[in-house]
C-alpha positions as CSV (number, residue, x, y, z in Angstrom):
1,M,82.8,-15.7,-13.2
2,A,84.5,-16.0,-16.8
3,T,82.1,-18.7,-17.8
4,Q,79.4,-16.7,-16.8
5,N,80.3,-13.6,-18.6
6,N,80.8,-15.6,-22.0
7,S,77.1,-16.6,-21.2
8,A,75.9,-13.5,-20.8
9,L,77.7,-12.2,-23.9
10,G,76.2,-14.5,-26.3
11,A,72.6,-13.9,-25.0
12,T,73.2,-10.4,-25.1
13,S,74.5,-11.0,-29.0
14,L,70.8,-12.1,-29.5
15,V,69.1,-8.9,-27.9
16,A,71.3,-6.8,-29.4
17,P,72.7,-7.8,-32.7
18,L,75.3,-6.3,-34.9
19,V,74.1,-4.8,-38.2
20,P,74.4,-7.9,-41.0
21,V,75.8,-7.1,-43.8
22,Y,73.9,-8.0,-46.8
23,D,75.6,-9.4,-49.7
24,N,75.1,-8.9,-53.4
25,E,74.9,-12.6,-54.2
26,R,71.2,-13.2,-52.9
27,P,68.2,-11.4,-53.6
28,S,67.2,-9.0,-51.2
29,H,65.2,-6.0,-50.7
30,V,67.0,-3.9,-48.2
31,V,65.8,-0.6,-46.7
32,Q,68.2,1.8,-44.8
33,F,67.2,4.6,-42.8
34,Y,69.6,7.5,-42.3
35,S,70.8,10.7,-40.3
36,E,73.3,12.7,-42.6
37,D,73.8,11.9,-46.6
38,G,77.4,11.1,-45.4
39,S,76.3,7.7,-44.5
40,L,74.3,7.0,-46.8
41,L,76.7,7.6,-49.7
42,D,79.5,5.8,-47.5
43,G,77.3,2.4,-47.6
44,L,76.2,3.0,-51.1
45,S,79.5,3.2,-52.5
46,R,80.2,-0.3,-50.8
47,F,77.2,-1.8,-52.0
48,I,77.5,-0.1,-55.4
49,G,81.3,-0.6,-55.8
50,T,81.7,-4.1,-54.5
51,A,79.0,-4.9,-57.4
52,L,81.2,-3.3,-60.2
53,G,84.4,-4.8,-58.8
54,A,82.6,-8.3,-59.4
55,G,81.8,-7.6,-62.6
56,D,78.0,-7.2,-61.8
57,A,75.5,-4.6,-62.8
58,A,74.5,-1.3,-60.9
59,V,71.5,1.0,-60.9
60,A,71.1,4.2,-58.9
61,I,68.1,5.8,-59.3
62,C,68.4,8.9,-56.8
63,T,68.9,12.7,-56.7
64,K,71.5,14.5,-58.6
65,A,73.1,15.4,-55.0
66,H,73.4,11.4,-54.1
67,R,74.6,10.8,-57.9
68,D,77.3,13.2,-57.6
69,G,78.8,12.2,-54.1
70,L,78.4,8.0,-55.1
71,T,80.4,9.1,-58.2
72,R,83.1,10.9,-56.4
73,R,83.7,8.2,-53.8
74,L,83.4,5.4,-55.9
75,K,86.4,7.4,-58.0
76,A,88.1,7.5,-54.4
77,R,87.6,3.8,-54.4
78,G,89.5,3.4,-57.3
79,F,86.8,2.4,-60.0
80,D,86.5,4.4,-63.4
81,T,82.9,5.4,-63.2
82,S,83.3,6.8,-67.0
83,T,83.9,3.5,-68.7
84,A,81.5,1.9,-66.4
85,V,78.6,4.2,-67.4
86,T,79.9,3.8,-70.7
87,Q,79.4,-0.2,-70.5
88,G,75.9,0.7,-69.3
89,R,77.3,-1.6,-65.9
90,L,76.5,1.7,-64.1
91,V,73.1,2.9,-65.1
92,L,72.7,6.3,-63.2
93,L,69.1,7.8,-63.5
94,D,67.3,10.7,-61.7
95,A,64.8,9.4,-59.4
96,A,62.2,12.5,-60.0
97,E,62.2,11.8,-63.6
98,T,62.0,7.9,-63.9
99,L,59.0,8.5,-61.4
100,S,57.4,10.7,-63.6
101,K,57.4,7.8,-66.1
102,F,55.1,5.3,-64.5
103,M,52.9,7.9,-62.3
104,I,49.2,8.4,-63.5
105,G,48.2,11.3,-60.5
106,D,49.2,10.3,-57.1
107,V,49.5,6.4,-57.7
108,P,52.4,4.2,-59.3
109,D,50.9,2.8,-62.6
110,A,51.8,-1.2,-62.1
111,E,52.5,-2.2,-65.6
112,L,54.0,0.9,-66.5
113,F,56.6,0.3,-63.7
114,R,57.3,-2.9,-65.0
115,E,57.9,-1.5,-68.4
116,V,60.2,1.3,-67.3
117,V,62.2,-0.2,-64.5
118,G,62.1,-4.0,-65.6
119,E,63.7,-2.6,-68.7
120,V,66.3,-0.3,-67.2
121,L,67.2,-3.5,-64.9
122,N,67.3,-6.2,-68.1
123,R,69.6,-3.8,-70.2
124,A,72.1,-3.8,-66.9
125,R,71.8,-7.5,-66.9
126,A,72.9,-8.2,-70.2
127,V,76.1,-5.9,-69.8
128,A,76.8,-8.0,-66.7
129,E,80.0,-9.8,-66.6
130,G,80.3,-13.4,-65.5
131,E,78.4,-16.6,-66.2
132,N,75.8,-15.7,-63.5
133,P,75.0,-12.0,-64.2
134,R,73.8,-10.3,-61.2
135,V,72.4,-6.9,-60.9
136,V,72.2,-4.6,-57.8
137,A,69.5,-1.5,-57.7
138,F,69.2,1.5,-55.5
139,G,66.2,3.6,-55.4
140,E,64.9,6.6,-53.7
141,M,62.0,7.5,-55.4
142,V,60.1,6.2,-52.4
143,A,61.4,8.7,-50.6
144,L,60.5,11.4,-53.1
145,L,56.6,10.0,-52.5
146,W,57.3,10.0,-48.8
147,A,58.1,13.8,-49.2
148,Q,55.4,14.9,-51.1
149,G,52.9,13.8,-48.5
150,K,52.1,10.9,-50.5
151,P,52.7,8.1,-48.0
152,E,50.3,5.6,-49.8
153,A,51.9,5.8,-53.0
154,A,55.3,5.2,-51.3
155,I,54.1,1.7,-49.6
156,R,52.7,0.6,-53.0
157,L,56.1,1.7,-54.8
158,E,57.9,-0.9,-52.3
159,E,55.2,-3.6,-53.1
160,L,56.0,-2.8,-57.0
161,W,59.4,-3.6,-56.4
162,N,58.6,-6.9,-54.4
163,E,56.3,-7.8,-57.3
164,L,58.6,-7.2,-60.1
165,A,61.3,-9.4,-58.0
166,E,59.3,-12.3,-58.4
167,T,59.9,-12.4,-62.2
168,Q,63.5,-11.1,-61.9
169,S,66.4,-11.4,-59.7
170,F,68.3,-8.3,-58.3
171,S,69.1,-7.2,-55.0
172,L,67.7,-3.5,-54.0
173,R,68.4,-1.3,-51.5
174,C,65.9,2.1,-50.8
175,A,66.7,4.6,-48.2
176,Y,64.6,7.2,-46.3
177,P,66.1,10.3,-44.1
178,L,65.3,9.2,-41.0
179,R,64.0,12.8,-40.1
180,A,60.8,12.4,-42.6
181,F,59.0,10.4,-39.9
182,N,59.3,12.8,-36.9
183,R,55.4,12.4,-35.9
184,G,53.4,9.8,-33.6
185,E,51.3,9.5,-36.6
186,H,53.8,8.2,-38.8
187,S,54.3,5.2,-37.0
188,E,51.8,3.0,-38.8
189,A,53.7,4.2,-42.1
190,F,56.6,3.3,-41.0
191,L,56.2,-0.2,-39.4
192,K,54.2,-1.2,-42.8
193,I,57.4,-0.2,-44.6
194,C,59.8,-2.0,-43.1
195,C,57.5,-5.1,-43.3
196,E,58.0,-4.6,-47.1
197,H,61.4,-5.1,-46.7
198,S,63.6,-8.3,-46.4
199,G,65.8,-6.3,-44.1
200,V,66.5,-3.0,-42.3
201,I,69.3,-1.0,-41.7
202,P,68.9,1.5,-38.9
203,G,70.0,4.9,-38.7
204,E,73.7,5.5,-38.1
205,S,73.4,6.4,-34.2
206,Y,73.0,2.3,-34.2
207,T,75.0,1.5,-36.7
208,G,78.2,3.2,-35.5
209,L,78.1,1.5,-32.3
210,A,81.4,-1.1,-32.2
211,T,80.1,-3.1,-28.7
212,D,77.1,-5.4,-27.4
213,E,76.7,-3.0,-24.5
214,D,76.7,0.0,-26.1
215,R,73.8,-1.4,-28.2
216,L,72.0,-2.1,-25.2
217,S,72.6,1.2,-23.8
218,N,71.4,2.8,-27.4
219,I,68.4,0.3,-27.4
220,S,67.5,1.0,-23.3
221,Q,67.9,4.9,-24.0
222,L,65.3,4.4,-27.3
223,Q,62.9,2.6,-25.4
224,Q,63.3,5.9,-22.4
225,K,62.7,8.2,-24.9
226,A,59.6,6.1,-26.5
227,Q,58.1,5.6,-23.3
228,A,58.5,9.5,-22.3
229,L,56.9,10.8,-25.7
230,E,54.2,8.2,-24.9
231,T,53.6,10.0,-21.8
232,E,54.3,13.1,-22.9
233,V,51.8,12.2,-25.9
234,A,48.8,11.0,-23.3
235,E,49.3,13.8,-21.0
236,R,49.1,16.4,-24.2
237,R,46.1,14.7,-25.0
238,R,44.3,14.9,-21.5
239,A,45.5,18.6,-21.8
240,E,43.7,19.2,-25.3
241,Q,40.8,17.2,-24.1
242,A,40.6,19.4,-20.7
243,L,40.9,22.6,-22.9
244,R,38.3,22.0,-25.2
245,E,36.0,21.3,-22.5
246,R,37.2,24.6,-21.2
247,E,36.3,26.0,-24.1
248,S,33.4,24.9,-24.5
249,Q,32.3,25.8,-21.0
250,L,34.0,29.1,-21.7
251,G,31.8,29.3,-25.0
252,E,28.5,28.3,-23.0
253,A,29.3,30.8,-20.5
254,K,30.1,33.6,-23.1
255,Q,26.7,33.2,-24.6
256,E,25.1,33.2,-21.4
257,L,26.9,36.4,-20.4
258,E,26.1,38.3,-23.8
259,R,22.6,36.9,-23.2
260,M,22.4,38.5,-20.1
261,V,24.0,41.7,-21.3
262,E,21.1,41.7,-23.9
263,Q,18.5,41.5,-21.7
264,R,19.9,44.0,-19.3
265,T,20.4,46.1,-22.2
266,A,17.4,46.1,-23.4
267,A,15.6,46.5,-20.2
268,L,17.9,49.8,-19.3
269,R,16.9,51.1,-22.9
270,R,13.0,50.6,-21.8
271,L,14.0,52.0,-18.5
272,S,15.8,54.9,-20.4
273,A,12.5,55.7,-22.4
274,Q,10.3,55.5,-19.9
275,V,12.5,58.1,-18.0
276,L,12.6,60.5,-20.6
277,G,8.6,60.3,-20.7
278,L,8.2,60.3,-17.3
279,Q,10.7,63.8,-17.6
280,D,8.5,65.3,-20.2
281,S,5.1,64.4,-18.2
282,E,6.4,65.5,-14.8
283,R,7.9,68.9,-16.3
284,R,4.0,69.5,-17.7
285,R,2.6,68.4,-14.4
286,V,4.7,70.9,-12.3
287,A,4.1,73.8,-15.0
288,R,0.3,72.9,-14.5
289,E,0.3,72.7,-10.7
290,L,2.6,75.7,-10.7
291,H,0.2,77.9,-13.5
292,D,-3.1,76.4,-11.7
293,G,-2.1,76.8,-8.3
294,L,0.7,78.6,-7.3
295,G,0.3,81.1,-10.1
296,Q,-3.7,81.7,-9.7
297,Y,-3.1,82.4,-5.8
298,F,0.0,84.8,-6.6
299,A,-2.4,86.6,-9.4
300,I,-5.4,87.1,-6.9
301,L,-2.6,88.3,-4.6
302,K,-1.7,90.6,-7.0
303,L,-5.1,91.8,-7.6
304,N,-5.5,92.4,-3.6
305,V,-2.1,94.6,-3.5
306,D,-3.6,96.7,-6.3
307,I,-7.0,96.9,-4.5
308,L,-5.0,98.1,-1.4
309,R,-3.3,100.4,-2.5
310,Q,-6.4,102.1,-3.3
311,S,-8.3,101.2,-0.4
312,P,-6.2,100.6,2.3
313,E,-8.7,100.6,5.4
314,R,-10.2,97.0,3.0
315,A,-9.6,94.7,6.6
316,D,-11.3,91.5,4.5
317,L,-8.6,91.8,1.7
318,W,-6.3,91.7,4.0
319,Q,-7.3,88.8,6.0
320,Q,-7.8,87.3,2.2
321,S,-4.3,87.5,1.3
322,E,-2.6,86.6,4.4
323,E,-4.6,83.1,4.0
324,L,-3.4,82.9,0.2
325,M,0.1,83.1,1.3
326,E,0.1,80.7,4.1
327,H,-1.7,78.4,1.4
328,C,1.0,79.5,-1.2
329,I,3.5,78.5,1.7
330,S,2.0,75.2,2.2
331,E,1.9,74.1,-1.6
332,I,5.5,74.5,-1.6
333,R,6.6,73.0,1.4
334,T,4.4,69.9,0.6
335,L,6.3,70.0,-3.0
336,S,9.6,70.1,-1.7
337,H,9.2,67.7,1.3
338,L,7.9,65.5,-1.7
339,L,10.9,65.4,-3.4
340,H,13.2,65.2,-0.6
341,P,11.7,65.0,3.1
342,P,14.1,67.5,5.2
343,M,13.4,65.4,8.4
344,M,15.3,62.4,6.9
345,D,18.4,64.4,6.9
346,E,17.5,65.6,10.3
347,A,16.0,62.7,12.0
348,G,16.6,59.8,9.8
349,L,14.1,57.3,8.4
350,A,12.0,56.5,11.0
351,T,11.0,60.0,11.2
352,A,10.7,60.8,7.7
353,A,8.1,57.3,7.1
354,L,6.2,58.4,10.0
355,W,5.5,61.4,8.1
356,Y,5.2,60.1,4.6
357,V,2.5,57.0,5.9
358,E,0.6,59.9,8.2
359,G,0.2,61.9,4.9
360,F,-0.5,59.7,2.7
361,G,-3.0,58.2,4.9
362,E,-5.1,61.7,5.2
363,R,-4.5,62.0,1.4
364,S,-5.6,58.5,0.0
365,G,-8.2,57.8,2.9
366,L,-6.7,54.3,3.5
367,K,-6.0,53.1,7.0
368,V,-2.1,53.0,6.8
369,S,-0.2,51.1,10.1
370,L,3.7,51.6,10.5
371,Y,6.0,49.4,12.8
372,V,9.3,50.8,13.2
373,P,11.4,49.6,16.6
374,E,12.5,52.5,18.8
375,D,16.3,51.7,18.6
376,L,16.3,51.8,14.9
377,P,19.5,53.2,14.3
378,R,20.5,55.4,11.4
379,F,21.8,54.0,8.5
380,P,23.6,55.4,5.4
381,D,22.3,57.8,3.1
382,S,22.1,55.5,0.2
383,V,20.1,53.0,2.5
384,E,17.4,55.5,3.7
385,V,16.9,57.2,0.1
386,V,16.3,54.2,-1.6
387,L,13.9,52.3,1.4
388,F,11.9,56.1,1.2
389,R,11.4,55.7,-2.3
390,V,10.4,51.5,-1.8
391,L,8.0,52.9,0.5
392,Q,6.7,55.6,-1.8
393,E,6.5,53.7,-4.7
394,A,4.5,50.7,-2.6
395,L,2.0,52.7,-1.2
396,T,1.3,54.5,-4.3
397,N,1.0,50.8,-6.1
398,V,-1.6,49.6,-3.3
399,Y,-3.2,53.1,-3.7
400,R,-3.8,52.8,-7.6
401,H,-4.1,49.2,-8.2
402,S,-5.1,46.6,-5.3
403,G,-8.3,48.2,-4.1
404,A,-7.0,47.6,-0.3
405,S,-8.5,49.1,2.7
406,Q,-5.2,48.3,4.9
407,I,-2.3,48.8,4.5
408,D,0.7,47.4,6.8
409,V,4.1,48.8,7.0
410,E,7.0,47.6,9.0
411,I,10.8,48.2,9.3
412,L,13.2,46.3,10.7
413,H,17.1,45.5,11.3
414,D,19.5,43.4,12.5
415,A,23.9,43.5,12.5
416,E,23.9,42.9,9.0
417,Q,20.9,44.4,7.0
418,V,17.9,46.5,7.1
419,T,14.1,45.3,5.8
420,L,11.3,47.0,4.6
421,K,8.1,45.2,4.2
422,V,4.9,46.6,2.9
423,E,1.8,44.5,3.1
424,D,-2.0,45.6,1.8
425,N,-5.3,43.3,1.8
426,G,-6.2,44.0,-1.8
427,C,-6.9,42.1,-5.1
428,G,-3.6,41.3,-5.2
429,I,-1.3,40.7,-9.0
430,P,-2.0,38.1,-11.5
431,E,0.2,35.2,-11.6
432,E,1.7,35.2,-14.9
433,L,2.5,39.2,-14.2
434,L,4.5,38.4,-11.1
435,A,6.2,35.2,-12.7
436,R,7.1,38.0,-15.5
437,F,8.4,40.5,-12.9
438,N,10.8,38.3,-10.7
439,A,12.1,36.3,-13.6
440,S,13.3,39.7,-15.5
441,G,12.4,42.8,-13.6
442,S,9.8,43.6,-16.2
443,G,5.7,44.0,-16.5
444,M,5.1,46.3,-12.8
445,G,5.8,49.8,-14.4
446,I,9.1,51.8,-14.1
447,G,8.9,52.7,-10.2
448,L,9.4,48.7,-9.2
449,S,11.7,47.9,-11.7
450,G,13.8,51.1,-10.8
451,M,13.6,50.6,-7.7
452,R,14.9,46.9,-8.1
453,E,17.9,48.3,-10.2
454,R,18.9,50.7,-7.0
455,V,18.4,47.5,-4.2
456,R,20.9,45.7,-6.3
457,E,23.3,48.2,-6.6
458,L,23.3,47.8,-3.1
459,G,23.8,44.6,-2.6
460,G,20.0,44.0,-1.5
461,A,16.9,42.1,-3.0
462,L,13.5,43.4,-3.6
463,A,10.7,40.7,-3.5
464,V,7.0,41.1,-4.7
465,K,4.6,38.1,-3.4
466,S,0.7,37.9,-4.0
467,A,-1.2,34.7,-3.0
468,G,-4.2,35.3,-4.5
469,K,-5.8,38.0,-2.4
470,G,-3.3,40.7,-0.8
471,T,0.3,41.7,-2.2
472,S,3.5,41.8,0.1
473,V,6.9,43.8,-1.4
474,S,9.5,43.5,1.2
475,V,13.1,45.1,1.0
476,A,16.7,43.6,2.4
477,V,19.6,45.6,2.3
478,P,23.1,44.6,3.6
479,V,23.9,47.6,5.9
480,A,27.7,46.9,5.5
481,S,28.0,47.0,2.1
482,A,25.8,50.1,1.5
483,R,27.9,52.8,-0.3
484,S,27.0,56.3,2.1
485,G,26.4,59.1,-0.7
486,D,24.6,57.4,-4.0
487,S,22.1,60.0,-5.4
488,E,18.5,58.7,-6.0
489,S,17.9,58.3,-9.8
490,L,16.4,60.6,-11.7
491,A,13.3,58.1,-12.7
492,D,13.0,57.4,-8.9
493,T,12.1,60.9,-7.9
494,V,10.0,62.0,-10.8
495,E,8.0,59.0,-11.1
496,Q,7.6,59.2,-6.5
497,V,6.7,63.3,-7.0
498,S,4.1,62.4,-9.5
499,A,2.4,59.5,-8.2
500,D,2.3,61.5,-4.5
501,A,1.1,64.7,-6.1
502,S,-1.7,63.1,-7.6
503,L,-3.1,61.6,-4.0
């Protein structure tokens, strides 16, 4: 069993290796990733301190904070940094200032880099001790470029260090903070950076682990996090795609709704303009009817009354006055009934429809038949008013436009709805005009357009059909959805009174 465990441990070491210790005697180009500055400076002080202790030269091109931290740690290790700097064996340079000397725009220039950095390494090598003077270097200019959002420039600078290593011997260590690679799109550039180095030192969360088991556990946790991240990214992409599709659908729906609102608004504006025109026209017509009809009758009655005061024995005037008064009463009753038949409130739609159809036939000279089942019930006021107005409008249109001789009217019902159908044998409606009305509700006058809107408010539908000869107007209104108490619109009333009074 012990043998098996040892074998397993040996295999484990291959899978989860210790972080190698990079010596200063062989040229190398190592990159260190760190989470805390302290971890970086601890490793850097060992790297630089080992070189100085062996008599080699060291160059550190870093930020002021890291230069100060490195100096403090070297002093704590017993190194006389001031003497090393004076001798030239320890060269401390500012990363941003050095970087500016060989950058042209956003790209590091190869020739300037060799001149600037190559000269620094040559001077350091010249003061190194021993028969084989060596130089170690630390640089975080690449980290500055990455922080500035210039990943291509950072990778190019790594390449220039490798090209310089072909002509000069030195050991180089670069460093990047791990927090700089916190997005999924950094993965490709991160791998390119690793490929430009001969060795990689992972973050301290891995380098601080002492046993193979701990390192394997850490690798497993990283794999789980990577898998969870991949899943989350995939789900987020699917959600974003679904959101884009939904936004596209909503955009299309919004455009369609705006188009419908514009059409309806335009139709309402046209309807409002027509209503205002009809109001003025109806007021003029009613004024004319009162002046030319009832006004004249009352004027004659006034003359008769004046004559009768002087000659009360005139029996012929009494007879004429009585006839005039009867005529006035009939005219007023007719106008009142056309505005709103009182029998509809008392006896319902069937009685009002029968009265109107008979009167219409007498006034127009057309043959009109009406079928109403004996068991037709009462409906909500809103339904009966709308159906009566549709009947008025349909019969008026037949009289005005169709040239028909026969009109058939029927009113039917079932448990769910009541229907009104008006058919004639006239000339029909042009196909283009009918298609426009069925599509947009326009082109057939304010009467039918207004009725169509009223029927829609009750949840019903109005349909107009014409097959070359004859026309059929049908209305279906669901009884359950009707709202009792709805009042008829002004446009409906003035249009119908105007039309009926002209017959």
